[in-house]
A tleap script that builds the chain and sets N, CA, C and O, in Angstrom:
source leaprc.protein.ff14SB
mol = sequence {
  NMET THR GLU GLY VAL ILE GLU PHE GLU SER
  THR LYS ASP LYS LEU LEU ALA GLU THR SER
  THR ALA ARG TRP HIE ASP LEU GLN ARG PHE
  PHE ALA GLN GLY ALA LEU LEU ARG VAL ASP
  GLN SER LEU ASP LEU LEU ASP VAL ALA VAL
  LEU PHE ALA GLU ASP LYS ALA ASP GLU LEU
  GLU PRO LEU LEU ASP GLY LEU LYS VAL SER
  GLN PRO PRO ASN ASP LEU ALA ARG SER TRP
  TYR GLN GLU ASN PRO LEU LEU TRP THR VAL
  VAL VAL ALA PRO TYR VAL LEU VAL GLN TYR
  GLN ARG ASP ILE GLN ALA CLYS
}
set mol.1.N position { 0.561 -1.303 0.276 }
set mol.1.CA position { 0.028 0.058 -0.588 }
set mol.1.C position { 0.931 1.229 -0.157 }
set mol.1.O position { 1.886 1.149 0.616 }
set mol.2.N position { 0.547 2.154 -0.685 }
set mol.2.CA position { 1.130 3.593 -1.140 }
set mol.2.C position { 0.822 4.319 0.089 }
set mol.2.O position { -0.371 4.433 0.368 }
set mol.3.N position { 1.875 4.937 1.039 }
set mol.3.CA position { 1.648 5.799 2.010 }
set mol.3.C position { 0.635 6.918 1.473 }
set mol.3.O position { 0.825 7.396 0.355 }
set mol.4.N position { -0.737 7.453 2.484 }
set mol.4.CA position { -1.182 8.218 2.099 }
set mol.4.C position { -2.196 7.787 1.075 }
set mol.4.O position { -2.877 8.701 0.612 }
set mol.5.N position { -2.380 6.824 0.725 }
set mol.5.CA position { -3.225 6.137 -0.390 }
set mol.5.C position { -4.629 5.600 0.188 }
set mol.5.O position { -4.406 5.427 1.387 }
set mol.6.N position { -5.396 5.400 0.035 }
set mol.6.CA position { -6.246 4.239 0.250 }
set mol.6.C position { -6.591 3.275 -0.615 }
set mol.6.O position { -6.875 3.583 -1.772 }
set mol.7.N position { -6.611 2.374 -0.323 }
set mol.7.CA position { -6.643 1.181 -1.297 }
set mol.7.C position { -8.129 0.195 -1.082 }
set mol.7.O position { -8.365 -0.401 -0.031 }
set mol.8.N position { -8.899 0.176 -2.106 }
set mol.8.CA position { -10.066 -0.087 -1.926 }
set mol.8.C position { -10.217 -1.826 -2.007 }
set mol.8.O position { -9.465 -2.200 -2.907 }
set mol.9.N position { -10.957 -3.052 -1.350 }
set mol.9.CA position { -11.060 -4.078 -1.886 }
set mol.9.C position { -11.903 -4.241 -3.215 }
set mol.9.O position { -11.542 -5.097 -4.023 }
set mol.10.N position { -13.061 -3.421 -3.488 }
set mol.10.CA position { -13.875 -3.378 -4.387 }
set mol.10.C position { -14.389 -2.141 -5.126 }
set mol.10.O position { -13.965 -1.109 -4.608 }
set mol.11.N position { -15.074 -1.970 -6.044 }
set mol.11.CA position { -15.492 -0.597 -6.465 }
set mol.11.C position { -16.776 -0.295 -5.277 }
set mol.11.O position { -16.955 0.895 -5.020 }
set mol.12.N position { -17.620 -1.257 -4.590 }
set mol.12.CA position { -18.763 -0.613 -3.938 }
set mol.12.C position { -18.117 -0.473 -3.077 }
set mol.12.O position { -18.616 0.533 -2.573 }
set mol.13.N position { -16.802 -0.917 -2.090 }
set mol.13.CA position { -16.195 -0.070 -1.169 }
set mol.13.C position { -15.976 1.138 -1.394 }
set mol.13.O position { -16.518 1.932 -0.627 }
set mol.14.N position { -15.405 1.499 -2.134 }
set mol.14.CA position { -14.789 2.818 -2.750 }
set mol.14.C position { -15.984 3.952 -2.733 }
set mol.14.O position { -16.082 5.045 -2.175 }
set mol.15.N position { -16.700 3.323 -3.450 }
set mol.15.CA position { -17.992 4.247 -3.699 }
set mol.15.C position { -18.661 4.460 -2.146 }
set mol.15.O position { -18.859 5.611 -1.758 }
set mol.16.N position { -18.967 3.415 -1.362 }
set mol.16.CA position { -19.165 3.512 -0.051 }
set mol.16.C position { -18.588 4.233 0.851 }
set mol.16.O position { -19.065 4.688 1.891 }
set mol.17.N position { -17.270 4.348 0.310 }
set mol.17.CA position { -16.944 5.857 1.303 }
set mol.17.C position { -16.503 6.971 0.635 }
set mol.17.O position { -15.482 7.602 0.907 }
set mol.18.N position { -17.497 7.267 -0.481 }
set mol.18.CA position { -17.909 8.491 -0.735 }
set mol.18.C position { -19.034 8.804 -0.910 }
set mol.18.O position { -19.303 9.947 -1.281 }
set mol.19.N position { -20.024 7.836 -0.681 }
set mol.19.CA position { -21.350 8.110 -0.329 }
set mol.19.C position { -21.894 9.154 0.904 }
set mol.19.O position { -21.701 8.805 2.069 }
set mol.20.N position { -22.537 10.365 0.634 }
set mol.20.CA position { -22.635 11.194 1.601 }
set mol.20.C position { -24.375 11.427 1.406 }
set mol.20.O position { -25.031 10.693 0.666 }
set mol.21.N position { -25.007 12.607 2.223 }
set mol.21.CA position { -26.147 12.743 2.529 }
set mol.21.C position { -25.934 14.274 2.120 }
set mol.21.O position { -24.890 14.829 2.463 }
set mol.22.N position { -27.048 15.066 1.286 }
set mol.22.CA position { -26.896 16.194 0.556 }
set mol.22.C position { -28.618 16.803 0.659 }
set mol.22.O position { -29.473 15.964 0.377 }
set mol.23.N position { -29.025 17.975 0.983 }
set mol.23.CA position { -30.216 18.583 0.836 }
set mol.23.C position { -30.200 18.968 -0.379 }
set mol.23.O position { -29.187 19.097 -1.067 }
set mol.24.N position { -31.716 19.246 -0.828 }
set mol.24.CA position { -31.981 18.832 -2.560 }
set mol.24.C position { -31.309 20.497 -2.797 }
set mol.24.O position { -30.430 20.577 -3.654 }
set mol.25.N position { -31.590 21.407 -2.279 }
set mol.25.CA position { -31.423 22.609 -2.798 }
set mol.25.C position { -29.603 22.554 -3.065 }
set mol.25.O position { -29.225 23.228 -4.023 }
set mol.26.N position { -28.764 21.971 -2.456 }
set mol.26.CA position { -27.269 21.917 -3.073 }
set mol.26.C position { -27.305 21.033 -4.348 }
set mol.26.O position { -26.397 21.170 -5.168 }
set mol.27.N position { -28.474 19.973 -4.606 }
set mol.27.CA position { -28.194 19.353 -5.631 }
set mol.27.C position { -28.861 19.762 -6.954 }
set mol.27.O position { -28.543 19.488 -8.111 }
set mol.28.N position { -30.126 20.675 -6.339 }
set mol.28.CA position { -30.893 21.222 -7.580 }
set mol.28.C position { -29.949 21.305 -9.000 }
set mol.28.O position { -30.328 20.799 -10.056 }
set mol.29.N position { -28.584 22.071 -8.836 }
set mol.29.CA position { -27.824 22.685 -10.133 }
set mol.29.C position { -27.508 21.135 -11.242 }
set mol.29.O position { -27.197 21.102 -12.433 }
set mol.30.N position { -27.714 20.129 -10.375 }
set mol.30.CA position { -26.879 19.095 -11.095 }
set mol.30.C position { -28.251 18.469 -12.455 }
set mol.30.O position { -28.234 18.167 -13.648 }
set mol.31.N position { -29.375 18.551 -11.239 }
set mol.31.CA position { -30.745 18.379 -11.625 }
set mol.31.C position { -30.785 19.012 -13.329 }
set mol.31.O position { -30.707 18.468 -14.430 }
set mol.32.N position { -30.934 20.311 -12.903 }
set mol.32.CA position { -30.705 21.211 -14.046 }
set mol.32.C position { -30.163 21.416 -15.316 }
set mol.32.O position { -30.552 22.073 -16.283 }
set mol.33.N position { -28.451 20.196 -14.961 }
set mol.33.CA position { -27.583 19.747 -15.953 }
set mol.33.C position { -28.583 18.449 -16.593 }
set mol.33.O position { -28.618 18.196 -17.797 }
set mol.34.N position { -29.034 18.019 -15.998 }
set mol.34.CA position { -29.480 16.711 -16.702 }
set mol.34.C position { -28.617 15.441 -15.871 }
set mol.34.O position { -29.027 14.281 -15.874 }
set mol.35.N position { -27.229 15.923 -15.097 }
set mol.35.CA position { -26.793 14.959 -14.567 }
set mol.35.C position { -27.051 14.075 -12.991 }
set mol.35.O position { -26.478 13.119 -12.469 }
set mol.36.N position { -27.945 14.751 -12.682 }
set mol.36.CA position { -28.727 13.880 -11.450 }
set mol.36.C position { -29.590 12.951 -11.893 }
set mol.36.O position { -30.369 13.067 -12.839 }
set mol.37.N position { -29.431 12.016 -11.178 }
set mol.37.CA position { -30.404 10.532 -11.576 }
set mol.37.C position { -30.989 9.884 -10.038 }
set mol.37.O position { -30.255 9.660 -9.075 }
set mol.38.N position { -32.417 9.660 -10.073 }
set mol.38.CA position { -33.311 9.253 -8.425 }
set mol.38.C position { -32.886 7.640 -8.680 }
set mol.38.O position { -32.675 6.911 -9.649 }
set mol.39.N position { -32.891 7.550 -7.446 }
set mol.39.CA position { -32.570 5.954 -7.597 }
set mol.39.C position { -33.943 5.310 -6.908 }
set mol.39.O position { -33.964 5.552 -5.701 }
set mol.40.N position { -34.985 4.623 -7.328 }
set mol.40.CA position { -36.345 4.164 -6.683 }
set mol.40.C position { -35.587 3.579 -5.479 }
set mol.40.O position { -34.420 3.203 -5.585 }
set mol.41.N position { -36.421 3.500 -4.108 }
set mol.41.CA position { -35.981 3.301 -2.773 }
set mol.41.C position { -36.310 1.784 -2.562 }
set mol.41.O position { -36.375 1.305 -1.430 }
set mol.42.N position { -36.543 0.955 -3.844 }
set mol.42.CA position { -36.943 -0.541 -3.813 }
set mol.42.C position { -35.138 -1.097 -4.127 }
set mol.42.O position { -34.547 -2.160 -3.931 }
set mol.43.N position { -34.883 -0.250 -4.485 }
set mol.43.CA position { -32.815 -0.662 -4.569 }
set mol.43.C position { -31.907 -0.453 -4.151 }
set mol.43.O position { -32.257 0.474 -3.422 }
set mol.44.N position { -30.671 -0.583 -3.950 }
set mol.44.CA position { -29.787 -0.104 -3.297 }
set mol.44.C position { -28.719 0.378 -3.838 }
set mol.44.O position { -27.941 -0.277 -4.532 }
set mol.45.N position { -28.577 1.915 -3.471 }
set mol.45.CA position { -28.090 3.370 -4.169 }
set mol.45.C position { -26.521 2.568 -4.076 }
set mol.45.O position { -25.813 3.055 -4.958 }
set mol.46.N position { -26.050 1.900 -3.583 }
set mol.46.CA position { -24.741 1.322 -3.474 }
set mol.46.C position { -24.551 0.424 -5.026 }
set mol.46.O position { -23.628 0.586 -5.824 }
set mol.47.N position { -25.528 -0.389 -5.137 }
set mol.47.CA position { -25.877 -1.560 -6.201 }
set mol.47.C position { -25.978 -0.858 -7.360 }
set mol.47.O position { -25.315 -1.204 -8.338 }
set mol.48.N position { -26.699 0.066 -7.396 }
set mol.48.CA position { -26.613 0.706 -9.055 }
set mol.48.C position { -25.679 1.816 -9.230 }
set mol.48.O position { -25.476 2.301 -10.343 }
set mol.49.N position { -25.040 2.283 -8.051 }
set mol.49.CA position { -23.653 2.995 -8.562 }
set mol.49.C position { -22.671 2.454 -9.161 }
set mol.49.O position { -21.970 2.927 -10.055 }
set mol.50.N position { -22.601 1.020 -8.446 }
set mol.50.CA position { -21.762 0.001 -9.310 }
set mol.50.C position { -22.038 -0.540 -10.573 }
set mol.50.O position { -21.144 -0.823 -11.370 }
set mol.51.N position { -22.642 -0.619 -10.684 }
set mol.51.CA position { -23.038 -1.043 -12.484 }
set mol.51.C position { -22.904 0.424 -12.805 }
set mol.51.O position { -21.857 0.304 -13.441 }
set mol.52.N position { -23.149 1.675 -12.853 }
set mol.52.CA position { -22.685 2.783 -13.639 }
set mol.52.C position { -20.878 2.687 -13.518 }
set mol.52.O position { -20.114 2.598 -14.479 }
set mol.53.N position { -20.434 2.744 -11.837 }
set mol.53.CA position { -19.664 2.938 -12.436 }
set mol.53.C position { -18.376 1.336 -13.354 }
set mol.53.O position { -17.339 1.425 -14.013 }
set mol.54.N position { -18.917 0.545 -13.054 }
set mol.54.CA position { -18.187 -0.812 -13.950 }
set mol.54.C position { -18.910 -1.022 -15.323 }
set mol.54.O position { -18.665 -2.043 -15.965 }
set mol.55.N position { -19.944 0.071 -15.872 }
set mol.55.CA position { -20.588 0.329 -17.258 }
set mol.55.C position { -20.908 -0.848 -17.333 }
set mol.55.O position { -20.199 -1.618 -17.981 }
set mol.56.N position { -22.034 -1.281 -16.704 }
set mol.56.CA position { -22.786 -2.715 -16.814 }
set mol.56.C position { -24.137 -2.386 -17.342 }
set mol.56.O position { -25.175 -2.594 -16.713 }
set mol.57.N position { -24.053 -1.728 -18.834 }
set mol.57.CA position { -25.266 -1.322 -19.549 }
set mol.57.C position { -26.249 -2.488 -19.602 }
set mol.57.O position { -27.368 -2.015 -19.404 }
set mol.58.N position { -26.289 -3.317 -19.717 }
set mol.58.CA position { -27.036 -4.523 -19.945 }
set mol.58.C position { -27.868 -4.972 -18.427 }
set mol.58.O position { -29.055 -5.189 -18.182 }
set mol.59.N position { -26.864 -4.987 -17.743 }
set mol.59.CA position { -27.842 -4.856 -15.894 }
set mol.59.C position { -28.954 -3.725 -15.799 }
set mol.59.O position { -30.149 -3.889 -15.554 }
set mol.60.N position { -28.171 -2.347 -16.090 }
set mol.60.CA position { -28.904 -0.833 -16.284 }
set mol.60.C position { -30.195 -0.453 -17.085 }
set mol.60.O position { -31.164 0.292 -16.938 }
set mol.61.N position { -29.670 -1.428 -18.096 }
set mol.61.CA position { -31.015 -0.977 -19.233 }
set mol.61.C position { -32.336 -1.340 -18.381 }
set mol.61.O position { -32.989 -0.417 -17.897 }
set mol.62.N position { -32.766 -2.798 -18.179 }
set mol.62.CA position { -34.275 -2.446 -17.597 }
set mol.62.C position { -34.119 -1.426 -15.942 }
set mol.62.O position { -34.843 -0.437 -16.059 }
set mol.63.N position { -33.656 -1.436 -15.045 }
set mol.63.CA position { -33.928 -0.376 -14.474 }
set mol.63.C position { -33.847 0.991 -15.138 }
set mol.63.O position { -34.222 1.871 -14.363 }
set mol.64.N position { -33.445 1.477 -16.425 }
set mol.64.CA position { -33.232 2.795 -16.752 }
set mol.64.C position { -34.958 2.669 -17.296 }
set mol.64.O position { -35.882 3.341 -16.837 }
set mol.65.N position { -35.054 1.717 -18.283 }
set mol.65.CA position { -36.416 1.280 -19.038 }
set mol.65.C position { -37.867 1.486 -18.191 }
set mol.65.O position { -38.923 2.075 -18.421 }
set mol.66.N position { -37.280 0.603 -16.990 }
set mol.66.CA position { -38.787 0.718 -15.981 }
set mol.66.C position { -38.776 1.477 -15.066 }
set mol.66.O position { -39.450 1.252 -14.061 }
set mol.67.N position { -37.856 2.770 -15.216 }
set mol.67.CA position { -38.315 3.935 -14.568 }
set mol.67.C position { -37.581 3.879 -12.944 }
set mol.67.O position { -37.738 4.756 -12.096 }
set mol.68.N position { -36.738 2.595 -12.766 }
set mol.68.CA position { -36.094 2.626 -11.498 }
set mol.68.C position { -35.278 3.473 -10.977 }
set mol.68.O position { -35.252 3.877 -9.814 }
set mol.69.N position { -34.275 3.876 -12.279 }
set mol.69.CA position { -33.589 4.932 -12.243 }
set mol.69.C position { -33.434 5.608 -13.213 }
set mol.69.O position { -32.901 5.248 -14.262 }
set mol.70.N position { -34.161 7.303 -12.809 }
set mol.70.CA position { -34.317 8.523 -13.836 }
set mol.70.C position { -34.250 9.736 -13.248 }
set mol.70.O position { -34.145 9.985 -12.046 }
set mol.71.N position { -34.308 10.399 -14.067 }
set mol.71.CA position { -34.232 11.683 -13.872 }
set mol.71.C position { -35.669 12.108 -13.073 }
set mol.71.O position { -36.803 11.896 -13.503 }
set mol.72.N position { -35.305 12.782 -11.763 }
set mol.72.CA position { -36.455 12.804 -11.212 }
set mol.72.C position { -37.606 13.827 -11.884 }
set mol.72.O position { -37.220 14.846 -12.457 }
set mol.73.N position { -38.747 13.576 -11.809 }
set mol.73.CA position { -39.994 13.871 -12.835 }
set mol.73.C position { -39.986 15.709 -12.305 }
set mol.73.O position { -39.466 16.049 -11.242 }
set mol.74.N position { -40.419 16.361 -12.930 }
set mol.74.CA position { -40.702 18.009 -12.657 }
set mol.74.C position { -41.483 18.179 -11.501 }
set mol.74.O position { -41.318 19.100 -10.701 }
set mol.75.N position { -42.186 17.450 -11.424 }
set mol.75.CA position { -43.374 17.639 -9.908 }
set mol.75.C position { -42.649 17.417 -8.886 }
set mol.75.O position { -42.760 17.948 -7.781 }
set mol.76.N position { -41.487 16.213 -9.403 }
set mol.76.CA position { -40.994 16.017 -7.956 }
set mol.76.C position { -39.987 16.660 -7.463 }
set mol.76.O position { -39.886 16.530 -6.243 }
set mol.77.N position { -39.224 17.291 -7.949 }
set mol.77.CA position { -38.663 18.205 -8.147 }
set mol.77.C position { -38.672 19.511 -7.705 }
set mol.77.O position { -37.743 20.127 -7.182 }
set mol.78.N position { -39.837 19.906 -7.964 }
set mol.78.CA position { -40.969 21.147 -7.374 }
set mol.78.C position { -41.141 20.583 -5.893 }
set mol.78.O position { -40.533 21.227 -5.039 }
set mol.79.N position { -41.686 19.762 -5.567 }
set mol.79.CA position { -41.914 19.127 -4.196 }
set mol.79.C position { -40.562 19.168 -3.236 }
set mol.79.O position { -40.464 19.622 -2.096 }
set mol.80.N position { -39.627 18.591 -4.009 }
set mol.80.CA position { -38.075 18.576 -3.010 }
set mol.80.C position { -37.795 20.136 -3.011 }
set mol.80.O position { -37.296 20.672 -2.022 }
set mol.81.N position { -38.127 20.838 -4.136 }
set mol.81.CA position { -37.603 22.170 -3.664 }
set mol.81.C position { -38.444 22.884 -2.267 }
set mol.81.O position { -37.940 23.414 -1.276 }
set mol.82.N position { -39.508 22.730 -2.515 }
set mol.82.CA position { -40.324 23.077 -1.059 }
set mol.82.C position { -39.821 22.178 0.157 }
set mol.82.O position { -39.643 22.714 1.250 }
set mol.83.N position { -39.643 21.123 0.019 }
set mol.83.CA position { -39.199 20.450 1.002 }
set mol.83.C position { -37.976 20.572 1.750 }
set mol.83.O position { -37.809 20.836 2.940 }
set mol.84.N position { -37.011 20.290 0.673 }
set mol.84.CA position { -35.541 20.630 0.793 }
set mol.84.C position { -34.981 19.575 1.716 }
set mol.84.O position { -34.411 19.876 2.765 }
set mol.85.N position { -35.221 17.830 1.142 }
set mol.85.CA position { -35.171 16.660 2.042 }
set mol.85.C position { -34.027 16.713 1.680 }
set mol.85.O position { -33.608 17.383 0.736 }
set mol.86.N position { -33.081 15.649 2.761 }
set mol.86.CA position { -31.994 14.814 2.928 }
set mol.86.C position { -31.692 13.528 1.749 }
set mol.86.O position { -31.891 12.318 1.859 }
set mol.87.N position { -31.344 14.026 1.035 }
set mol.87.CA position { -30.691 12.474 0.025 }
set mol.87.C position { -29.702 12.257 0.414 }
set mol.87.O position { -28.964 13.049 1.001 }
set mol.88.N position { -29.438 10.822 0.088 }
set mol.88.CA position { -28.122 10.152 0.144 }
set mol.88.C position { -27.544 10.064 -1.176 }
set mol.88.O position { -28.180 9.377 -1.975 }
set mol.89.N position { -26.615 10.539 -1.533 }
set mol.89.CA position { -25.636 10.852 -2.826 }
set mol.89.C position { -24.615 9.981 -2.900 }
set mol.89.O position { -24.093 9.451 -1.919 }
set mol.90.N position { -24.284 9.796 -4.104 }
set mol.90.CA position { -22.791 9.272 -4.495 }
set mol.90.C position { -22.758 9.533 -5.783 }
set mol.90.O position { -23.612 9.019 -6.506 }
set mol.91.N position { -21.904 10.264 -6.246 }
set mol.91.CA position { -20.935 10.671 -7.345 }
set mol.91.C position { -20.665 9.590 -8.279 }
set mol.91.O position { -20.022 8.682 -7.751 }
set mol.92.N position { -20.980 9.388 -9.604 }
set mol.92.CA position { -20.266 8.209 -10.492 }
set mol.92.C position { -20.246 9.172 -11.874 }
set mol.92.O position { -21.183 9.558 -12.572 }
set mol.93.N position { -19.204 9.337 -11.953 }
set mol.93.CA position { -19.684 10.584 -13.412 }
set mol.93.C position { -19.979 9.874 -14.512 }
set mol.93.O position { -19.789 8.702 -14.837 }
set mol.94.N position { -20.460 10.770 -15.006 }
set mol.94.CA position { -20.630 11.964 -15.002 }
set mol.94.C position { -22.394 12.423 -14.494 }
set mol.94.O position { -23.051 13.437 -14.728 }
set mol.95.N position { -22.781 10.933 -13.583 }
set mol.95.CA position { -23.834 11.421 -12.612 }
set mol.95.C position { -23.466 11.619 -11.216 }
set mol.95.O position { -22.434 11.241 -10.662 }
set mol.96.N position { -24.634 12.383 -10.631 }
set mol.96.CA position { -24.858 12.154 -9.430 }
set mol.96.C position { -26.709 11.221 -8.727 }
set mol.96.O position { -27.908 11.496 -8.770 }
set mol.97.N position { -25.939 10.232 -8.240 }
set mol.97.CA position { -27.195 9.522 -8.239 }
set mol.97.C position { -27.684 9.879 -6.719 }
set mol.97.O position { -26.871 9.766 -5.802 }
set mol.98.N position { -29.187 10.366 -6.435 }
set mol.98.CA position { -29.391 10.130 -5.254 }
set mol.98.C position { -30.683 9.349 -4.822 }
set mol.98.O position { -31.404 8.785 -5.644 }
set mol.99.N position { -30.903 9.357 -3.578 }
set mol.99.CA position { -32.157 8.167 -3.530 }
set mol.99.C position { -32.436 8.960 -1.828 }
set mol.99.O position { -31.582 9.349 -1.032 }
set mol.100.N position { -34.146 8.993 -1.691 }
set mol.100.CA position { -34.783 9.852 -0.649 }
set mol.100.C position { -35.184 8.485 0.004 }
set mol.100.O position { -35.761 7.489 -0.434 }
set mol.101.N position { -34.634 8.838 1.270 }
set mol.101.CA position { -35.211 7.508 2.412 }
set mol.101.C position { -35.819 8.105 3.638 }
set mol.101.O position { -35.010 8.846 4.196 }
set mol.102.N position { -36.841 8.040 4.177 }
set mol.102.CA position { -37.635 8.418 4.962 }
set mol.102.C position { -37.002 8.173 6.240 }
set mol.102.O position { -37.224 9.079 7.043 }
set mol.103.N position { -36.286 7.233 6.675 }
set mol.103.CA position { -35.310 7.224 7.667 }
set mol.103.C position { -34.151 8.606 8.104 }
set mol.103.O position { -33.592 8.701 9.197 }
set mol.104.N position { -34.023 9.409 7.149 }
set mol.104.CA position { -33.100 10.030 7.713 }
set mol.104.C position { -33.774 12.045 7.406 }
set mol.104.O position { -33.307 13.166 7.203 }
set mol.105.N position { -34.672 11.575 7.518 }
set mol.105.CA position { -35.213 12.787 7.260 }
set mol.105.C position { -35.668 13.869 8.442 }
set mol.105.O position { -35.945 15.044 8.201 }
set mol.106.N position { -35.692 13.313 9.646 }
set mol.106.CA position { -35.710 13.593 10.719 }
set mol.106.C position { -34.216 14.153 10.790 }
set mol.106.O position { -34.374 15.232 11.361 }
set mol.107.N position { -32.929 14.022 10.540 }
set mol.107.CA position { -31.634 14.505 10.809 }
set mol.107.C position { -31.768 16.028 10.621 }
set mol.107.O position { -30.791 16.759 10.787 }
savepdb mol mol.pdb
quit
């Protein structure tokens, strides 16, 4: 191991270290740029991020087609603007993946 460099055993471990929470107001510019994707609550945010990071298009396609991973619709973006919820986030360039989870809203 190189001194000062953290090595991860897997892509998922690396992405886990990069996962954070952010308020919608801090993320809305990515939405405006078309770079923000919402991950359905029925999916694991990190598993989806790994699919993007490892370019697993064949596994992403049904999620995108089924709208389990999609740009938030405008009505949801407006609702999030009013509520300014805390969202789980992870960046997998060029996208910011976000997921709404009720259990973190009280924080």
